[in-house]
N, C-alpha and C positions, 0 to 999 in steps of 0.2 A: 170173879171170886169163886174159888172152889171150896165148898163146905163139906165136911164129913171126915171120917177116919180120925187119925191122930195128927192132922196137919196143923201148922202154926196158926193159920187163920182161924181154925176151929177153936183153938185155945184163946185167940183174941176175942172171939165172940163171947166165950165164957167170962172173960174179964170185963167186957163191956156190960154184960147183963148184971154182973156182980157189982158194977159201979166202981171197979178198981182203976179204970183208965178210960180215956176217950180219945180215940185215934182219928185224926182227920185224914180222910182218904185223898189221894192225889187226884188232880183234875183229869181223869181218864174215864172212858166209858166202862160201865159195870155190866158184866155178863155172868149170870148164874147158871152153871152147868150141872148136869146130872152126876152125882157122885158115882164112882165106878162100882162101889160095893152094894148099891141098891139093886135088889133082885126083882122087885115088883113095884107096880104103881101104888099099891097100898102102903108099902114102906116109904115111898117117896112122899105121899100125901101126909103121912104121920110126921115126917121130919119137918116139912115146910110149914106145918101148922103148929109146931111146938112153940112154947113161950119164948125160948131162947132166940129162935130165928125171928119170930115176930118182933121182939124188942130190938134186935140188931137191925132189922129192916127199917124200923122207925128211926133209929139213930142215923143210919146211912142216909135215909131220905132227908132228915134235918140237916145233915152235913152238906149234902149236895145243894140244898137251898142256900146255905150260908156261902158256899163256894160260888154259886151262881150270882149271888148278890155282890160278892167281893170282885168277881170277874167283871161284872157290869160297872161297878164303881171305878175299877182300874181302867177300863176302857174309856170312861168319861174323863178321868184325870189325864190319861194319855192324849186324848183328843184336845183337851183344854191346853195342855203343854204345847202341843203342835201348833195350835192357833196362836198362842202367845209368842212362840218362837218366830212364826211368820210375821206377826206384828212388829217384833223387834227388828227383823231384817228390813221390813218395809220402811219403818221409821228411820233406820240408819241409812238406807240407800237414798231416802228423800232429803237427808240432811238434818232430820230432827233427832239429833244425838241425845238430847236431854230426855225425851220420851222413851227412846230405846233403852237408855241406861236405867231409867226408873223401872221399866218392865223387867229388865234383866236382874236388877237388884231385888225386886219383889220375888222373882222365881227362886233366887238364891236363898232368900229368907224363908220362903215357904218350904223349900226342900229340906232345910235344916230343922225347922220347927216340926214338920210332919215326918221327919226321918225317912225321906224318900229320895234315893240317889238319882232315880230316873226323872225327878221333877226339876233338876237343874236345867238351865238354858242349854241348848245343844251347841256344838262347836261352830256351826254355821252362824249362830247368833253372835257369839263372841267375835268371830272373824268379821262379821258385818259391822259391829260397833267399833272395833279397832281400825278397820279400814275407814270408817266414817270420821274417826278422830284425826287420822292423818290427812284426810281430805279437808277438814276444817282448818288444820294447821296450814295447809298449802294456800287456802283462800285468804287467811289472815296474812301470811307472808307476802302474798301477791299484793294485797291492799297496802301493806306497809311499804313495799317497794315502790308502788305508784306515788304514795305520799312523799317518800324521800326524794323521788325524782322531781316532784313539784317544789319541794323545799329548795333543792339545788338550783332549779331554774328561776326561782324568785328570791334572789339574794337580798332584796331591799325590804321584803315584807317581814318585819320583825315579829309582830303579833301572831300572824298565821303560822310562822315557823315554830314559835313557842308552843302554840296549841297543837300543831301537828306532831311535834316532838313528844308532847305529853300523850297524845293519842297513840303514837308508835310504842311508847313504853308500856301502855296498858295492853296493846296488842301483843307485845312480846311476852308480857306476864301471862296472858291468856294462852299463848302457844306453849309456854312452860307448863301451865295447868293441864292442858290437853295431853302433854307427854306423861305427866304423873298419872293421869287417868288410864292411859294405855298401859303404863307400868303396873298399876293396881289390877287391871284385868288379867294380865299375864300371870301375876302372882296368884290370883284366884284360880286360874286354870291349872297351874302347877299344884296348888293346894288340893283341889278337888280330885285331880287325876292321880295324885300321889307322887309326882315327880319331886316335889320338895322333900319328901321323906327319904328319897334315895340319893339325892345329889346336893343336899344343902343341910347345914346345921340348923337352919331356921325351920321350924315346924308350924304348920298352919293350924287353923281352929276348926277344920272340918274333921269330924270323927272318922275313924278308920272304916266303919261299916258303911259310910256314905261315899266312899271312894267311887269315882266313875271314870273308868279308863277311856271312855269315849271323848273325854275332854283333854286328852294328851296334846300339849301344844306342838305345832309343827314348826319347821324352819321359817315358814312365812310369819308366824306370830312373833317369833324372836326377832326377825328382821324388822317387823313393824315397830316393836318396842325400841330397837336401836335407832331406827329412822326418826322416831318421834323425838328422841333426845338430841339427835344430831340437828334436827330442825330448830329446836330450842336454842342450842349452842350457837348455831350460825346466825340466826336472826338477832340474838343478843349481841353478837359481834357487829353486825351491820347497823344496829340502832344504838350502839355504844351503851347498851343496857347491862347492868351488872347486879346480880343478886346471888346469895348463897346457892340457890337452886340451879340457876343457869351456869354458875361456875363449876358446879358438881356434875352437870349433865354429861360431859364426856366420860367421866368415870363410871357413871351408871350404864352408859352405852357399852363400855368395855366389859362391865360385869356380865351383861347378857351375852356378849360375844364369848367370854370365857365359859359361860354355861353351855353354849352351843358346842364349843370345843370338847367339853367334858361329855356331853350327851353323844357326840359323834363316836366315842369309843364303844358305845352300846349299839350293836347292830340292829337291835329291835326298836330303838327310839325313833328312827327315821329322821333324825335331826342332824344337820351338819352345816357349818358356816360356808358361805360362798365368797367369791372375790368381792362382791358388793358388800357383804357383811363387814369385811376387813376395811374396805375403802371408806365406808360411812364412819366407822370409829376413828380412822385416821383423819377424816374430815373434821370430826368433832374436836379432836385434840389440836389440829392445826388452827382452829378458830380461837383457841386460848390466847395465842400470841398476837392477835390482830385486834384492831379497834382502839379507839381513844380510851375506852374504859378498861382495857386489858391491864391486868396486874403486871408490873414490870418484870417480875421474876418469871412469869408465864412465857414471855418472849423467848427465853432460853429453854424453858421446860417443854414448850409445845412441840418443837421438832423432834426432841429426844423421845417423847412419848409416842408421837406419830411414827417415828422410825422403828420403835420397838414393836409396834403392831405390824408394820411392814415386814420386819424380820420374822415374825411369827407366820405371816402369810407365806414367805419363801420356804419356811420349814414344812409347810403342808404340801405333801407330795402329790395331792390330788388337785392342786390349784396352781395357776401360773399368773404372776402379777402382770397387769396390763399397763398401757401408757398412762392411764389416769393416775395410778399410784405413783409413778415416777414424777409426773408433773406436780402432783400435790406436794410431794416431799421436797422437790426443788424449790417450790414457792415457800414452803415452811422454813427451810434452812436459809433461804435468801433473806427472809424477813427477820431472822434471828441475829442476835449479837454475840452468839457463842464464838469462841476462839476458832473452833474447827468448822464453823458453818459453811464457809466458802469451799473448803475441801469436800465436805459432804455433798454440797450442791453440785460441784464439778464431777464428783464420782458418779452420781446418778446420771448426769448429762452424758458423760463419756460412755456409760453403760448403754444408754439409749442409742448413742451413735454406733457402738459396736454391734448391737442387735440389728440396727437399720442396715449397716453395711453387710451383715450376714443374711439379709433378705427379708427381714421383718419390716414391711413397709409401714405398719402401724406405728412403729417406734421412730419415725422420721422426726428429728428435732425441729420444732417451730422456732421462728425468730424470737418469740417471747421467752422460750426456754433458755436459749443462749444468752439473751439479754439479762435475765435474772441472775445467771451465774456470773456474768461479767460485772454486774452491779455489786454482787456480793464480794468479789475480789477488790472492787474499787473502795470498799469500806473496810476490808480486812487489814488487821495490823499484823503483817507478816512480811519478812524480807523477800519472800518469793512471790508476793502478790502480783507484781508487774509481769514476771515471767509466766506465771500461770494464766493470767488474763490474756497474754499474747498467744499462748498455746491454744486457748479456746477460740480466739478470733481467727487464728490460722486454720484451725479445723473447720470452722464455718466457711472460710474462703475457699478451702480445698473442695468442699462439697459442691460449691457452685462451679468452680473451674473444671471439676471432673464430671459435671452435668448429672450429679446424683440428686440434686435438689435445686429448686428455684428460689429458695429462701436466702436472700442476700443480707449481709450485715448492714445496718443502717447507721445513721449519725450517732445514736445513743451507744451503739456497740463500740465505736471508735472512741467516743468520749469517755466511756468507763475505763477503757484501756489506758488512755492518756492520764486520767485521774489516778489510776493505780500506779502509773509510772512516776507521777509527780509526788507521790507519797513514799516512794522507795528511797532507801539509803544506799543502794548499790551504785558504785561510782560510774559505771558505763551504761546505766539503764537508758540514757538518752540517745544511744546510738541509732535506735530505730524510729525516732520521732519523725524525722524527715520522710522516711519511707511510708509511715502511716499517712501523713498528709498527702503524699504523692498518690497513694492508692485511693484515698478519698476523692482526690481530684479526678482520677481516671474513671471512677464510678459515678462522677457528677454528684458527689456528696459535699455540701458546703459546710465547712467548720463553723461552729458558733463561738461565742465569746468564751464559754467554758473550755472548749478545746484549745483555744489559743492560750488562755490563762494557764491551763495544765501543762502545755508544752513549754512555756516560758519558765514556769516553776521548776520543771524537770531540768532544763538547761542550767538554771541557777544553782540547783542542788548539786548537779554534776560538776559544775565549775568550782564549787567550794570544796569538793572532795577529791577532785582529780589532781594530777601533777601539774606543774607550772605550764608546760606547753599545751597539755590537753585542756587545762582550765581556760586558757585564752580562746581555744577553739569553741568551747561550750559557751563562753561569754559572747563571742561573735554570733553564734547560732541563736542565742537568746535575743540579741539586738535585731537580727534579720527577721526573726519570727514576729517581733513587735512591729516592724515595718510592714510585714506581710499582713498583719492584723489591721493596720491602719488602711492599707489599700483595699482590703475586703470591706472595711467599714465604709470607705468612700464609694465603692462600687454599689453597695447595698443601699446607700442613701440617695443615689441618683434616681 
């Protein structure tokens, strides 16, 4: 502090002495230097023994004492916060989520009541608790799966089954509760960091002066929230559990995905969705149409919603869909009763086939993939169903014959094609039935009753719609197929 002359600090001293104001000094070291205009030691002694300087020295000393006390209190508070954060992390990692959340909530309450933004739990604590919530979900889902397997293996035990079902319902409700807890934590992080001010019409209850940018959520936190609701949606499907919360879970997951997409436009946010982010939301929507407790309308809505998320993924130039997304959508469309479901499933399967032929080995269609598409065509109400099903089957056979894959069509594949043919109204659809049976025989695939029934039904329908001479041919073919069926029955009975 330089004193003397007409400096501003000298005027401040005058104000302090006159009691006009009291200025708190910054927490820096204070050095009193010799004023340049002092010409002798006598003049210097007179200045520093003056009443004004003595009073200022006293005020300065008092202020430094106050600052020293405040600094010490702040250090203690910081140390306490660090200890509490460590306790939260330890509790969360050990599985004691309840204690971890209680401490986190207490820190949140204290920070607001004491108006201290640095007293909120740190981002590591929030991360640990959210990770712990997901871990608890996984443990519950695993236990539910084991119980469901026990129920399936003990069909005669009615009482244990009922009790197990009730237990699974409680477990599913708990999984949903854990998802809502993760959701609340993410909302709290957005609120404290100020994200909710910039990207949402919803405003939190944390005052502006308490904003703490250190709690900005990362992509990991948004993915955790998405995963928590996907877990709730899928376990509800598996246990045939339905509630407003579980039915709404996929939509909440998509809301967080949309938030990530919005944040991705801000280069400073550090947040952007990954392929996993999109896949998990698709998974949640696909679960809507499955399970005994599924709302009938959802069977048609589920693949449409999942497809919309997939289309958004394809629009993202930084991400490339994987085989997981293709298979998930094929399954979703195959389970749907939409009029265009079989077309959609086939389009996805053909796209996988095209990518596989282009050299992407990851996209190699599995037997299950083709089988789902063929089953969709066997149910489709479309005059081209039989021809489309045969196209898929021929593509599968060519992959094997060209040694591109070892995945061979099985009995179900041929059966679904024959069923699609039996439902067709095209007059000449039965022309390839005998060829299908011959191919099955060459590959040592033995037709079952459903195959023979479908073949006979196909010949019957063709006979009714064909011209006179062709009608007789189809009628004879139906009779021969019946005799062949009887021979197969006799052979299998021996």
